[in-house]
N, C-alpha and C positions, 0 to 999 in steps of 0.2 A: 607315582607311588611305587615303592620297592616291594616286590612280592617275594615270599620265601619259596624255595623249591618244594615240591610236594613231599619229599621225604624228610623235610625239616619242620613240617606243620604238625602240631599236636592238638589235642582237644581244646586246650585253653585258647588257642588262636581262633578256633571256630566259635567258641563261646563269646569272644570279644565282638563278634559280628551280630550279637543279639539272639543267637540260637540257644535254646535251653540246653542245659548241661547234659541231660540224658540223650537228647537228640544228637548233640555234638559228639558224644561218645560213640553212638551208633554209626554216624557218618564217618568218623575217623577209623573205626574198625573196618568198614567196607572199603574206604580209601586204601588202607594198608593192604587189604587182600588184592586190590587191583594193582597196586605197585609191585607186590610180590609176583604177580603173574605177568605183568607187562612192562615193568620198569617204571621209574619215576618221571620220565621225560620223553615219551614217544607219542606219535600220533595215535597209536592203538590205545595208549593209556588214556588220552583225552577222549577217545571214542567210547571207551568203557565208562568213564566218569560221566560223560554227557548223557548217555543212554541209561545207565544204571543208578547213578547217584543223585543227579540233579533233577529238580522239578520246579515248576513255576512258583510254588509256595515258599521256597527257600529264598532268603534275601539275595538280591542280585550281587551284593558284595561277596557272597560265598561263591557264586558262579565265577566272578572275576578272580578270586583267590585260586580256584581250581585251574582256570584257563591259563592265567599268566604264570602260575606256579609250575604247571606242566611244561610250558614253552619258554621258561625263563632263559635258557641258554640255547634255544633252538635256532635263532637267527630269523631272517625274513620269511614271510609267507607261511606261517604255521597253519596247517589245515584245520578248519573248524568242523568239517564233516567228511566222513569217508564213505564211499559206496559199499553196500553189502553185496557180495557176489550172488547170493540167491535172489535178492530183490532186483538186482541189475538185469537178470534174465527176464523179468516181468515188464520192464520198461518197453516203450515203443521201439526205441533203437536197439535195445538189448535183444528183444524178440526177433527183430529183423536180422540182426547179425548172427543169431543162433541158426536161423533158417538159411541165410545166404552169405554168411561171412566168408566161407571158403570160396564161393563163387566170385565175390568181389576182390578178396585179398589173397587167395590161394593159400599156400602153406604158411604165410605170415599171420593168418588168423589164429588166435589162441582162445580168447573169450572176450565178452563185450567190454570189460574194464581194461584189460591189458591191451586190447587192439583198438581202443577208441581213437587214439591219435592217428594211427595208421588209416583208419576209416575216414577220418576227417581229410587227410591228404588225398585219399581216393575220391571223396566227394567233390573236392575243389578242382581236381584234374580230370575228372570224368563227369562233367556236368550233365551231359545228356542222359547217361545211365542213372546218375543219382536222382535227377529231377523226375525222370520217368518212373523210377521206383517209388519216390515219395508220393507222387500224384496217385499212383495205383494204391499205395498203402492207405491213403486218405479217402479213397473211393470217389475221387473227383470225376464227374461225368461231363461230357461234351455232346451237344447235339450234332456238331460236326467235329470230328477229331482233328488234332493238329497234323499237318504234313510232316512235321519234325518237332523235336523239343527245342532245338536251338539252331539258328542259321547265322553264321558269322562270316560274312563276305569280307575278304582281306583287302579289297580294292580301296584306294584312297578316298574316292567319292563316298562309298558306303560307310567307311570308318568315320567320316565327318558327320554323316547323317545318323548312323546307328553304331556309335563306338561300343555300346553295350550289347550289340547283337540284336536279333529278332527272335523273341521267344514264342513258342506255340503258334507259328504262322499257319493261317488258314482255319484256326479253331474258332468255333462259335460256342459261347458258354455264358452262364449266368451264375455268379458266385452266391447270390442270395438263394437261388434255386437249389444249389448244392448244400446250403445251410439247412434247408427245410425238407429236402427230399428224403423219403423213407428208404432205409438201406439196412445193412447189417449193423450199422452204428446207431440207428435210431428207429423206433416205431412210433406210431402216432400218439401213443399214450405216454411217451417219455416226457419228462419235464424239460422244457426249453429255457424258461426264465423263472427265477426265484427272486422275490423282492419284498421289501418292507419299507413303509414310509416312516420317517423320523417322527417320534412321539407315539408310535404304535408298538412300542417295544414288548409289551406284555401280550400282544396278540400273535397267533400263529403266522408264520411267513406265508405270503401269497405265492401261488404257482400258476404257470400257464404251460400247457402241453404244446408239442410241436403242431399238433392238429389245430388247436385253437389259435396259436400264433399265426399260422398260415391264413386262417380264416379272417382274423382281424387285419392282417397285413393287406389282404386282397381288397378289403373294403375302404382303404385309406385314400387311394389316389385316383386321378382321372385326367391327367394332363397328356398332351401330345407326346408320343414316343421321342425319347432323346432330350427332353427338357432338363435343364439344370434346375434343381429344386433344393433350396437351402433349408437347413435345420438350425434353429437357434433356441435350444431347449436344454435343460439339465438332462443328464443321461439317466433316464428312467425307463420303465417298461413301455411307456407311450412312444418315446423317441426311438427306441430300438425297433418297435413295430413299424414306425414310419420309415426309418432308415431301410429296413429290409424291403418294405413295400415299394419304395422308390426304385431300388435296384431290380426287384422282381419284375416291375412293369417296364423295364428298359430305359429308365431315366438315370440321371447323374446326380449324386448327392453333393451339395455344397456345404462343407462343414464350417460352422460359425460358433465360436465359444460363447456360452451364455453370459460371460462376464464382460463382453465387449460393449463399448460405448457406441452411440449412434453413428459417429463418423467411421468407426472401424467396421461396423456392420455394413454401412453404405459402400465403403471401399471394396469389400469382398463381394457384395452383390453385383457391383459394376464389373469387377474383374472377371467374374464367373458368368456374367450375363444371365443371372438366375431369373427364371420366370415365375417362381413362387417361393414362399418361405413359410415353414412351419415354426410357430413359436408358441409359448405356453402362457395361459392365464390360469392362475391357481384356482382349483375347484375344490370346495368342501362338499363331499358327497358320500352318501351311504348306498352302496351297490353290492351286488353279488361279487364273488372273487373272480374277476375276469381281467380287468386292466388297471384297477385302482383309479384314482382321480384322473379324469380326462377332460381337458378343455383345450382346443387347439385354435390357433389363429393361422389361417392360410392366406397369404397375399399373392395375388395372381397378376401377372403382366401379360395380357393377351398379345399374341404375336402381331406386331405392326400396329397395335392400338394402345400405346402406353398411357393414354389419358382417359380411356373409356371407363365408365364406372362399372359396367357389366361385361364379363368376359364373353368372347365369341363362343357361344355354347356348343356349336357343332365341332369345335376343336377339342372339347372336353368329353371324356367318356366316364360319366359318373355312375354308370350301371353297377359296377362292383360296390360302390358305397351304398346305393339304394338296396342292392341285394343283401348287404350286411344287415340293414335295418329290418328286412323281411325275415331273414334267417334267425336273427336274434332280437325279437320284438321287445324284449324287456329293456333294451337300451333306450327306447323312447320314453320310458317312465322315470328315467333318472332325473333327479332334481339337482341342477348345478347352481352354485352361487359363486360366479366368477369374481376374481379380484385382479387388479392390474399389477400383479407382482408375483414373484416366487419367494419363498422364505427358505433360507439356508442358514442353519445355526441361528445366529442373532442378526443376520443380514436379510434385507429385503431387496429383491432385484426386480424393477419394473420392466419386464421384457416387452410387453406389448407397446408401452410408451416409447421404448427405445427403437422398436421397429418403425413406429410412426415417425419419430424424430429422424430416422434414417431416410425419410422420404420414400418409403416403400410404396408400391402401387396399392390398389384396392385390397382391403383385408376382408376375408370371409371368416367370421368368428364362429367357431364350432363348439357349442355344447351339443344339444340335440333338439329335435322338434319340441316345442312347448316350453323351452327353457327361457327364463327371464334373465336380464343382465342388470347388475347393480351399478354398472359404469356406462357412461355415454360413449358410443362408438364414434369414430371419426366420420365426417361427412363422406358419403359414398361407400362406406363399409356396410356390409349386410350380414345378417345372422345366417348360420348354416341352414336352419329351417327354411328361411325365405329363399336362399339360393337353390336348395333342392326343389322347391316348388317351381322355380323358374326353369330348372333343368327338365322337370317332368312336362311342363307346359310346352316349352320351346323345342326340346329335343325328342319328345315322345319316345323315350327309351323304354324298351320292353324288358321287364325283369323276369329272370328265370331262376328258380331255386336249384341248388345243388349242381350248378354248372362248374365243372372242374377248371381251375385256372392253370394255364401253362406259362411258366416263366418265359419272358422274352429273352431269347438268346441272341447275342450280338457278337460281331468280330472281336477277338480277344484284345486287339490293340485299341479299341474304343475305351472311353473313360467310364469309370464306375464312381469316382469320388474326386472332388476338387478340394484340396486342403491348402493351408497357407502357413508360411513361416510367420513369426510373431509380428514382424514389421516395426519393431521398436526403433531401429536405426534407419528406417525408410519404408517405402512401399513394400508390403509383404510379397514374397514370392508366391505365385499361384501354382501349386504343384498338383498335377493330375495323377491319380492312380488309374491304371488301366484295369481291365477285367481280370488280368493275371495277378495283379498286386495282392488281392485278398488271399490268394493261395500261398504267397510268401509269408503273410502273417500267420495263416493257419499252420504252415509247415514249421515255423519257428516254435509255435506252441506244441506241436506234435513231437518235434525232435528234442527240444531243450527243456521245456517245462513238463514234458511227458503227459500232456493233456489227452484224455481218452474218455470213452463212454463211461458214464457213472461219476465223472468228476463234477465238482461244483467250483466254478471259477469266479473270483471277485477281484476287482482292481479299481479303486476309486479313480475316476477319470471323467472325460467329457468328450462327446462326439466332435467338438470343435478342434481337438488335437488328435494326432494319429493314434494314440493309445485307445481312444474310444472305438473307432472302427476295428483296430487290431483286436480288441477284446471280444467284439462280436464274432469275428471270423475265427479267432483262435479257439473260442469255446464251441460255437455251433458247428463249424466244419468238422470238428473232431468228436461230435456226439456228446459233448459235455453240456451241463446246465450253466447258464449265465446268471450270476447273483448280483443284484443291484440294490443298493441302499439309497433311498431317496431322501438325502439329508446330508449334514456335515459328517465326515468320517472320522472326526477327531475325538469322540467321546465314548462313553460306555454303551450308548445305543448301537453304535456300529460294532463294537466288540461283541455285544450280545447277538447281533445279527450274524456275525461270523460263526458263532457257536450254534445258533438255531438253524441256520441254513446248511450246516455241516460242510462248510467250505473246505475244499481239498487243496486248492492252489490260490494263495492270497498274494496279490500284487500290491506293491507299496512304492512310495517315494520317500526318501530319507526324512524330509520335514514332517511327514505324518508319523513316522516311527518316533521321532524326537518328541512330538506332542504326546503320543501314547505313553512313552516312558516318563515324561515329566509329570503327567497327570495320573499315572498308574491306573489308567482306565480299563485295562484288560484284566485286572485282578478279579479273581473269582469266576472267570469264564473259562470254559473248556474248549481249547483250540486243538485238541488231540487228533481231529480228523484231517488236519493240514498235512499234506505230503511234501509240499515245498512252498517256498516264497519266491516271488519275482520282485526285482527292484530295478528302477530306471529313473532317469530324469536329473539326478544330482549325484555328486560324490557322497558316498556313504561313510559312516563312522564305525570303526571296529567295535567300540563299546556298545553303541546303539544297536548294531546288528547282532552282537553276541546276546544282548538283552532280547531282541526279537526272536532269535532262534530258541531261546530258553522258554518262550511262551508256548511253544509247540513241541516241547521235549526234543529240541535240537534237530529240527528238520532243516534241510539246506536252504540257503538263499542263492537263487540263480540271478546274478547280476546280468543286466541286459542293456546294451547300448546300440543305437542305430540312428534312424532319422526318418522324417516324413517322406523324403524323396526316395527312400529305400523300401518303405512299407514294412519294415521290421528291423532286425538287428544284424550287425556285422560282427559283433563280439559279445560273448555271453558265458554261460557256464553249462554244465551237463550233470545229470544224475549218474553218469558213468565216470566222472572225474572227482577226485578230492576237491572240495571247495574251500577256498581261503576267504576270510572276511574282507570285504571292500575291494575285491579283485575279481578279474575275469579269468577263467581257466582255459578258454578256447575261442578261436574264431567260430562264427556260425558255420554249421555244415553247409557246404556248397559255396563257401566264401573264402577267398584268399585276401589277406591284408598285408601291408608293408609299412615298416617304419622308415622314414626318410632321414638320412643323416644331415649334417649342417649344409652340405652342398646340394641337398634335394635329391640324392641318389638312394634307391632302396638299399637298406642294410641287408647283409646275408641272413637267411632264415635261421631262427633259433639263437641268434647272437644278442645278448642283452644290450639294451640301449634305450635312449629317449629321443623322440622326434615326432614330427607331424605324421599322421597316419594317412595312408593312401589305400585305395581298394582296387582289386581286380575289376575292370569295367564290366565283365560278363557276370552280372548279378541278376538272378531271376527276380522279376517284379519291380526292379528299380525304375525310376523315372527316365523318360527319354525326351521329354519336352517340358517347357515351362510356358505358361500363358502370357507372361509379361516380361520375359527376359530370354536371352540367348542361352539355351541349355548347355551347349558345348563350351561357351565362354565361361560359364559359371562353374562347371564341374570338370572340364578337361583341358582348357587352354593353359599352356605353360607347365603342364605336369610331365614328369619323366615317363619313359616307356619301360616295359618289362616284357620280354619275349615277343617283341613286335607290337605290343598293345599299349596305348596310352592309358596310364592309370587314372582312376577316378578320384577327384579331390573330395575330402570330407571336412577337414579342418580341425579335427581334434588332435591334441598332443597325447601320445601314449608312451608308456614305458613297458618294455619286456624285461622281467626280472630274471635273476640268476636261476630261479627255480621254475621258470616257464610260465609264470602268471603275468597278466597284463594289468596295469593300473592307469587310470585316466588322470591327466594333468591339466584339464581345461582346454580352452580353444586356442588355436594358433592365430586367429584373427581377433577382431574386437567384439565378437559375439559374446554375450553374457548368458548365464543360466539362472533364470528367476523362477523359483517354485517348480522346477522340473521342466520349464519351457525354455527352449533356446530363444534368445532375444538378440 
């Protein structure tokens, strides 16, 4: 469609869009005033139009008329959002730069917006200073502090073993403990999780404080330290509590998407050597506001006894679980009616049946004592009540009230989470996150989405993919509340939840935005609390994201691209940069990236071009091993060098534009992207 320039538009053009004549006259008068002050075709003109003239109730065709009319002759990469100098000072990075910008950059520091690109260069070339600063800003605590931030031995042998260097050597830490510990970012009464179940749209949102979240998390587990424990559940308050509890207790989470078939579940259980799996059986329940519907299935494989029906109880420390029942006696009165499925939108997913079909070991089916089951359990499976009775009899565990739990701190290089590539073209890569990787996720949220205390962060995702754990850490490490909608995020129920939960950072994938726009399901809901959007997983559309920005009075979209093996992003946007639709404005802080030419050689910095993207190997939180493949061969073999370092392969094709933005052009290999998941 051909659009008129703004100074060629008159009231009749606006009326043709279905806007009443009187309203059209008022809009045209205000548009004329903006043009007189800022000109007909400048970024400042669009900034004024988007913040003063447009609102979600006006037809989107009018938004398009204004945007495309303003930038009719602008050329590529017109900015859809400009940072405000005063608001920039209040961002996490803006505040840091105001305090320490001259220390970092010397006389080159001007202000957060002007000096952002210079600060990025500083962050990528002064990794130890940058990461020490960010960890301090995020209040990350270690029971044993690191001997250094980064050790990068240049010897050939070390480069083969650790081409990405060794981060935080000597440190002992627990990232879940850092999520829940009280500090200047959080007090016990702060809201940790906000949630609502699909279908309960007219009821108030549910909340859980940090204090209660910790209490429930402590009561969830009891396996031997270091066990790999899988989660195959929707991402709801229950699975988040379980996730944190696993990490708190010194175990390793195995992430399994709740959409997987039995063969896919089995493959991941075998690769990770999981000793247990949490999965969900739907419960219809009327309970106080604590955790919502809860019914868990735990399958346990006792060490050395894969075929025994009853676990070796002396290996299991179920004291915390029993203590939970004593501290919260009302839990024992809950009436559960389990069913062998979860319901998502119009789909039903039989999770427990899939776990059984995956030939998992014995299942412990957990409602609570006194609950009855409407389904027949597999031979050898027992109820939670019966299992606890055996624990009491055989282990003679003494229960004490109000015993403070101390998070199990482990060496930073040990695993916190095992995630997987999709495995569409073969066996999935088993990708471990170390105990440092969660801090990369949290840092990206702190630096680029500006997540901080008081924020409410929502991003429809699943713990089976990296954005699930990312969301937990990016929210809770930064003192924000995690907002979870237990249901399909495609309709008005989710849109109302965003309004009622007062979400401030809303993450999306483009296919969700497409569904919202097609169904107009956000109409009538107030999204004005949103400060920014995040987007990942797929290439986005300019029109769809212009529509999305318009739902929240033109707040910016921070595009975000990374990978499971990185624990976060390598390229993204910033609230200190003008943001262009469907484009990235900056490499992630602390990250250097390179576009390779046709000969596989890194192109000169800041020179426009298209090619396969490669990464500086010294990336905080990035993977250093794979459980079922040679890590060096997958990510480094055959890659060019830069300043004596072999670059890290990622496989995406990117373009650096003439105006300094980056655009993704898909994969360099045969990997596909399906619904936001690399396949």
